[in-house]
C-alpha positions as CSV (number, residue, x, y, z in Angstrom):
1,M,-3.2,188.8,40.2
2,N,-1.4,190.9,37.6
3,S,-0.4,189.3,34.3
4,R,3.0,189.7,32.7
5,A,1.6,192.0,30.1
6,E,0.2,194.4,32.7
7,I,3.5,194.4,34.6
8,K,5.4,195.2,31.3
9,E,3.0,198.2,30.7
10,D,3.6,199.4,34.3
11,D,7.4,199.3,33.7
12,Q,7.0,201.3,30.5
13,L,4.9,203.9,32.3
14,A,7.6,204.2,35.0
15,T,10.3,205.0,32.4
16,F,8.5,208.1,31.2
17,T,10.1,211.5,32.2
18,L,8.4,213.8,34.5
19,P,6.8,217.0,33.3
20,P,9.0,220.2,33.3
21,Y,9.3,222.0,36.5
22,I,7.2,225.2,36.5
23,C,8.4,228.1,38.6
24,N,6.2,231.0,39.5
25,N,9.2,233.2,40.4
26,T,9.9,235.4,37.3
27,R,13.0,237.0,38.6
28,E,16.4,236.2,37.2
29,M,18.1,233.4,39.0
30,I,21.4,234.3,40.6
31,G,24.1,231.8,40.2
32,A,27.0,231.1,42.5
33,E,29.5,232.7,40.1
34,K,27.7,236.1,40.4
35,I,28.0,236.3,44.1
36,I,31.1,238.2,45.4
37,I,32.1,237.3,48.9
38,N,34.7,240.0,49.4
39,D,32.3,242.6,50.7
40,I,30.4,240.5,53.2
41,R,30.7,241.9,56.7
42,I,29.3,240.7,60.0
43,K,27.1,243.2,61.9
44,Q,26.3,242.9,65.5
45,N,22.6,243.1,66.4
46,V,23.0,245.3,69.4
47,K,19.4,246.3,70.0
48,E,17.6,243.0,70.1
49,N,20.2,240.4,70.9
50,P,24.0,241.2,71.0
51,K,24.9,237.5,70.6
52,V,23.2,237.2,67.2
53,Q,25.4,238.1,64.2
54,I,23.9,239.3,60.9
55,L,25.6,239.2,57.5
56,D,25.6,242.5,55.7
57,Y,26.0,242.2,51.9
58,P,26.1,245.7,50.2
59,L,24.8,245.8,46.7
60,S,27.3,246.7,44.1
61,K,26.6,249.3,41.4
62,Q,26.0,246.7,38.7
63,D,23.2,245.1,40.9
64,L,21.2,248.4,41.0
65,P,18.3,248.6,38.5
66,S,18.6,250.8,35.5
67,P,15.6,252.2,33.6
68,L,14.6,250.7,30.3
69,H,14.0,254.1,28.8
70,P,16.1,256.8,30.5
71,L,15.0,260.4,30.3
72,T,17.4,262.8,28.8
73,I,16.8,266.4,27.9
74,T,19.1,269.2,26.7
75,W,18.5,272.9,27.3
76,S,20.1,276.1,26.2
77,P,21.5,278.3,27.6
78,D,23.2,276.1,30.2
79,T,23.0,278.8,32.9
80,L,20.4,281.6,32.9
81,S,22.2,284.9,33.6
82,I,19.7,287.6,34.3
83,V,20.4,291.2,35.2
84,L,17.4,293.1,36.6
85,S,17.2,296.9,36.7
86,D,13.9,298.8,36.6
87,E,12.2,297.2,33.6
88,E,10.4,293.9,33.3
89,I,12.4,291.3,31.3
90,L,11.5,288.1,29.5
91,Q,14.1,285.3,29.3
92,R,13.7,282.2,27.1
93,L,14.9,278.7,27.8
94,W,15.0,276.2,24.9
95,I,14.5,272.5,25.7
96,W,15.2,269.6,23.4
97,N,14.0,266.0,23.9
98,S,17.1,263.8,23.3
99,C,15.5,260.5,24.2
100,Y,13.7,258.0,21.9
101,R,10.2,258.4,23.4
102,T,7.8,261.2,23.8
103,I,8.0,263.0,27.1
104,Y,6.0,265.5,29.1
105,V,7.8,268.4,30.8
106,H,6.4,270.6,33.6
107,V,8.0,273.6,35.3
108,C,7.9,273.1,39.0
109,G,9.2,276.4,40.2
110,F,12.4,277.7,41.8
111,W,14.8,275.8,44.1
112,D,15.9,278.8,46.1
113,E,13.4,281.4,47.3
114,K,16.1,284.2,47.7
115,I,15.5,285.5,44.2
116,R,11.9,286.3,45.1
117,L,13.1,289.0,47.5
118,G,14.1,291.2,44.6
119,A,11.5,290.4,41.9
120,T,8.3,288.7,41.1
121,W,8.7,285.7,38.8
122,R,6.4,283.9,36.4
123,C,7.1,280.8,34.2
124,Y,5.2,279.9,31.1
125,P,3.7,277.5,30.1
126,R,2.0,276.9,33.5
127,T,0.9,273.4,32.5
128,R,2.9,270.5,31.2
129,F,3.8,270.3,27.5
130,Q,4.6,267.4,25.3
131,L,7.9,267.0,23.4
132,A,8.4,264.4,20.7
133,P,11.8,262.9,20.2
134,G,14.2,265.5,18.8
135,M,11.7,268.3,19.1
136,K,12.3,271.7,20.8
137,G,10.1,273.4,23.4
138,E,10.3,276.9,24.9
139,I,9.9,278.0,28.5
140,R,9.5,281.8,29.1
141,I,10.5,283.3,32.4
142,R,9.2,286.8,33.2
143,A,10.7,288.8,36.0
144,T,9.2,292.1,37.3
145,P,11.7,293.8,39.7
146,H,10.6,295.4,42.9
147,I,11.4,299.0,43.7
148,Q,14.3,298.1,45.8
149,S,16.1,294.8,46.4
150,P,17.6,293.6,49.8
151,V,20.0,291.2,47.9
152,A,22.6,292.2,45.3
153,C,23.0,288.8,43.7
154,A,21.3,285.4,44.0
155,Y,21.7,281.9,42.7
156,A,18.7,279.7,42.1
157,G,17.6,276.7,40.1
158,L,14.6,276.3,37.8
159,Q,13.1,272.9,38.5
160,L,11.8,270.8,35.6
161,A,9.9,267.6,36.0
162,S,9.6,265.1,33.1
163,A,7.9,261.8,32.4
164,H,7.2,259.4,29.6
165,M,3.5,259.1,30.6
166,R,1.2,261.9,31.8
167,D,0.8,261.0,35.4
168,H,4.1,259.4,36.6
169,V,7.0,261.8,37.0
170,T,10.2,259.9,36.6
171,G,12.9,262.6,36.2
172,Y,13.8,265.9,37.7
173,F,16.2,268.4,36.2
174,L,17.6,271.7,37.5
175,V,18.6,274.6,35.3
176,L,21.0,277.0,37.1
177,M,20.1,280.7,37.3
178,Q,22.3,283.6,38.3
179,V,20.4,286.8,39.0
180,K,22.0,290.2,39.6
181,F,19.8,293.0,41.0
182,L,20.9,296.5,40.0
183,N,18.3,298.1,42.3
184,Y,20.1,296.8,45.4
185,I,20.1,299.2,48.3
186,P,22.4,298.1,51.2
187,P,20.7,298.2,54.6
188,S,21.4,301.2,56.7
189,F,22.1,300.6,60.4
190,G,21.7,304.2,61.5
191,E,24.4,306.6,62.5
192,C,27.1,305.5,64.8
193,E,29.0,307.9,67.1
């Protein structure tokens, strides 16, 4: 049989608070005040069971994730205007790193292949290059025109890929190009009677 002293100790042990609740979920908890019920719609599940209704809750723009370190670069000129005649030309594009971290930039090529009909194009440097914050880099574009061109004018885009680390590309940029071919010869369809 328990004595009174032992019963008092048991009562004191029972008054202790429980240890703190440990949660393994590291995501931020969503409270009831953050949930907007205006956009909730009922969707009919037609394929599997038409009697079952599903709630559709579209994400608002503020719920979308935003990067911790966004990539921003600036280039000059804004649009590359190139006029090709008979001579090979070299055009320069200057790029500035306007974000707070070091980035790597790589030239991916052209967006529209129509400009390849009138000239052969090369972009330098061929490998990625590193830009520290606030630093400037140079991309050289060399165009060797063909003897004749089947297009008079073409619009294209120079694709640039950039990343904070070496292997993971996290941003793509497009520099607009306007190319005019002076060696354009319109197609002849033969004589018509």
